[in-house]
C-alpha positions as CSV (number, residue, x, y, z in Angstrom):
1,M,34.8,185.5,38.0
2,S,34.9,184.1,41.7
3,K,38.3,182.8,42.9
4,K,36.6,179.2,43.9
5,I,35.9,178.3,40.7
6,I,38.7,176.0,39.2
7,D,38.9,174.3,36.0
8,A,38.9,170.3,35.3
9,E,43.3,170.5,35.8
10,A,42.6,171.7,39.8
11,F,40.0,169.2,40.2
12,R,41.7,166.4,39.0
13,S,44.5,167.7,41.9
14,Y,42.1,166.7,44.3
15,L,41.7,163.2,43.3
16,R,43.5,160.7,44.8
17,D,43.8,156.3,44.9
18,G,41.7,154.8,47.8
19,M,39.7,159.0,48.6
20,T,36.0,158.1,49.5
21,I,33.9,160.8,47.7
22,M,30.2,161.8,48.6
23,F,28.0,162.7,45.7
24,G,25.0,164.1,45.7
25,G,21.9,163.1,43.5
26,F,18.5,160.4,43.1
27,M,18.7,158.2,40.8
28,G,21.3,160.6,38.5
29,I,19.3,164.0,39.0
30,G,21.4,166.8,41.2
31,T,24.6,164.5,40.6
32,P,27.3,166.6,39.5
33,Q,28.0,164.6,35.9
34,L,30.6,166.7,34.5
35,L,32.8,166.1,37.9
36,V,32.1,162.5,37.6
37,N,33.3,162.5,34.0
38,E,36.4,164.4,34.9
39,I,37.2,161.2,37.8
40,I,36.8,158.7,35.2
41,K,39.2,160.4,32.7
42,S,41.5,161.2,36.0
43,G,42.3,157.4,36.2
44,V,41.9,157.4,39.8
45,R,41.1,153.4,41.6
46,D,39.9,151.5,44.9
47,L,37.4,154.4,44.9
48,T,34.6,154.6,48.0
49,I,31.8,156.6,47.0
50,I,28.7,157.4,49.6
51,G,25.6,158.3,48.1
52,N,22.0,157.4,48.1
53,D,21.8,154.6,45.1
54,T,24.1,154.2,41.7
55,G,22.2,155.9,39.1
56,F,21.7,153.8,35.6
57,V,24.4,152.3,34.2
58,D,25.1,155.4,31.7
59,T,24.3,158.5,34.4
60,G,24.4,159.7,37.5
61,V,27.9,157.5,39.2
62,G,26.5,154.9,36.8
63,P,29.9,155.5,34.3
64,L,31.7,155.6,37.2
65,I,30.9,151.9,38.4
66,A,31.2,150.4,35.1
67,S,35.1,151.9,34.6
68,G,35.7,149.9,37.2
69,Q,37.2,152.4,39.1
70,V,35.2,152.3,42.7
71,K,36.2,149.1,45.4
72,K,33.3,150.0,47.9
73,V,29.5,151.4,47.6
74,I,27.4,152.3,50.5
75,A,24.1,153.6,49.3
76,S,20.5,153.0,50.4
77,H,19.3,150.6,47.0
78,I,21.2,149.6,43.4
79,G,18.6,148.3,42.0
80,T,18.4,151.3,38.9
81,N,21.9,149.8,37.9
82,P,22.1,146.4,37.1
83,E,25.9,146.6,36.6
84,T,26.0,147.2,40.4
85,G,24.6,144.4,41.3
86,R,26.7,142.4,39.0
87,R,29.9,143.7,40.1
88,M,28.5,143.0,43.5
89,I,28.0,139.2,43.0
90,A,31.2,138.4,40.8
91,G,32.7,139.7,44.1
92,E,34.4,142.7,42.2
93,M,32.9,145.6,44.0
94,E,32.0,145.9,47.8
95,V,28.3,147.1,48.4
96,E,27.0,148.4,52.0
97,L,23.4,148.8,51.5
98,V,21.9,151.3,54.2
99,P,18.3,152.1,54.9
100,Q,17.7,155.4,53.1
101,G,17.1,157.4,56.5
102,T,19.5,156.3,58.2
103,L,22.2,156.7,55.4
104,I,21.1,160.5,55.5
105,E,21.4,160.4,59.2
106,R,24.6,158.9,59.3
107,I,26.0,161.9,56.8
108,R,24.5,164.3,59.0
109,C,25.8,162.6,62.2
110,G,28.4,162.9,60.2
111,G,28.9,166.9,59.3
112,A,27.4,167.6,62.9
113,G,30.8,166.2,65.0
114,L,27.9,163.3,66.4
115,G,29.2,159.8,67.6
116,G,26.2,158.2,65.8
117,V,22.6,158.1,65.9
118,L,20.6,155.4,67.0
119,T,18.0,153.7,65.2
120,P,15.7,150.9,65.2
121,T,15.3,150.6,61.7
122,G,16.9,147.1,60.7
123,V,16.4,145.4,64.3
124,G,16.5,142.3,63.6
125,T,16.9,142.2,60.0
126,V,20.3,141.6,58.2
127,V,21.4,145.4,58.8
128,E,22.4,144.2,62.7
129,L,25.1,142.4,61.7
130,D,27.9,143.9,63.6
131,K,26.7,146.5,64.8
132,Q,26.3,147.9,68.5
133,K,22.3,147.4,69.9
134,I,21.7,149.9,72.8
135,E,18.2,149.6,74.6
136,V,16.8,152.1,75.7
137,N,13.3,152.8,77.9
138,Q,13.1,149.0,77.0
139,V,13.6,149.7,73.2
140,T,15.9,148.0,71.3
141,Y,18.6,150.4,68.8
142,L,21.1,149.9,66.6
143,L,24.6,152.3,66.6
144,E,24.8,153.9,63.1
145,L,28.5,155.3,63.0
146,P,28.6,158.9,61.2
147,L,29.6,158.6,57.6
148,R,32.5,161.1,56.3
149,A,34.2,162.0,53.4
150,D,37.8,163.1,51.7
151,L,35.6,165.2,48.8
152,A,32.0,165.8,47.7
153,I,31.0,166.8,44.7
154,L,28.1,168.3,44.2
155,Q,25.5,169.9,41.6
156,A,23.4,173.3,42.0
157,A,21.2,175.2,40.0
158,K,22.8,179.0,40.8
159,A,25.8,179.7,42.3
160,D,27.5,183.4,43.2
161,G,31.2,183.9,43.5
162,L,31.3,183.0,47.4
163,G,30.0,179.8,47.0
164,N,26.5,180.5,48.3
165,L,24.2,178.0,46.6
166,V,20.3,177.4,45.6
167,Y,19.4,173.6,44.0
168,S,16.6,172.8,41.6
169,L,13.6,171.1,43.1
170,T,14.4,168.0,44.0
171,A,17.6,167.9,42.5
172,R,18.8,169.3,45.9
173,N,18.1,165.8,48.4
174,F,21.3,165.0,49.5
175,N,23.5,167.6,48.2
176,P,23.3,170.5,51.4
177,I,23.5,167.7,53.9
178,M,27.2,166.0,52.0
179,A,28.2,170.1,52.3
180,L,28.7,169.4,55.4
181,A,30.8,165.6,56.1
182,A,33.4,166.2,53.6
183,D,36.9,167.5,53.9
184,T,36.9,169.5,50.4
185,V,33.3,170.4,48.9
186,I,33.6,171.0,45.0
187,V,30.3,172.2,44.1
188,Q,29.2,172.0,40.0
189,F,27.0,174.8,39.2
190,D,24.8,175.2,36.4
191,Q,24.1,179.5,36.3
192,L,26.8,181.6,38.1
193,V,24.8,185.2,39.8
194,E,26.6,188.0,41.2
195,V,27.2,188.4,45.0
196,G,24.1,189.8,46.4
197,E,21.7,188.6,43.7
198,L,20.7,185.6,45.5
199,A,18.6,186.3,48.8
200,P,19.6,185.4,51.6
201,D,16.7,183.3,52.7
202,H,16.9,181.6,49.4
203,V,20.0,180.7,49.8
204,M,20.7,176.9,51.0
205,T,24.4,176.0,51.0
206,P,26.0,178.8,52.6
207,G,29.1,179.4,50.9
208,A,31.5,179.2,53.6
209,L,31.0,175.5,53.4
210,V,32.2,175.6,49.3
211,D,35.9,175.1,48.7
212,H,35.7,175.6,44.4
213,L,32.8,176.0,41.8
214,Y,33.3,174.1,38.9
215,H,31.4,174.7,35.5
216,G,33.4,173.0,32.7
217,D,36.8,174.1,31.0
218,S,34.7,176.3,28.7
219,Q,34.3,178.7,32.0
């Protein structure tokens, strides 16, 4: 059994009020549902969560939104989860909408230690409000700042005992880049394989980036 595998109690020890959590997933696909459930059970509050979207009311991080534990969402869209929109309009939760390509670049910058990214996306729209503009070769860009998190919760199809990961098809989405941009990375996996079973050129996230693995308390 891998020393990286933890149970629910150990996972909850990483949670605290007011922390920032990145979560993989695209409309719930690639989101670690078991870890989301444990966050809800923990009762931590005032969370900032970063991901592509907020899933649906009952899938992805939707249940975490509905539980009222989230203070702020940073995402590219919220259209699939009406509860997110309701809470935003009611002033119960802050929502920062970021163009999808810009969002992933901001996360990449956070993981690579860069100071930000210059993008023309959003120039002349509400996206540019309160942001620095920089002109390069007579083209105006917005300076978009890096994003990092205290914790990234990810989902993988396969993991070995060292934490090397393989994702399944489109469930890969934001997961690999988020593994670079958080202080602690915890991964829910579907299947544990022996070290050496994953071909090196098939590994999508190396174990050096993964702090812990989780498969539910039955493991």
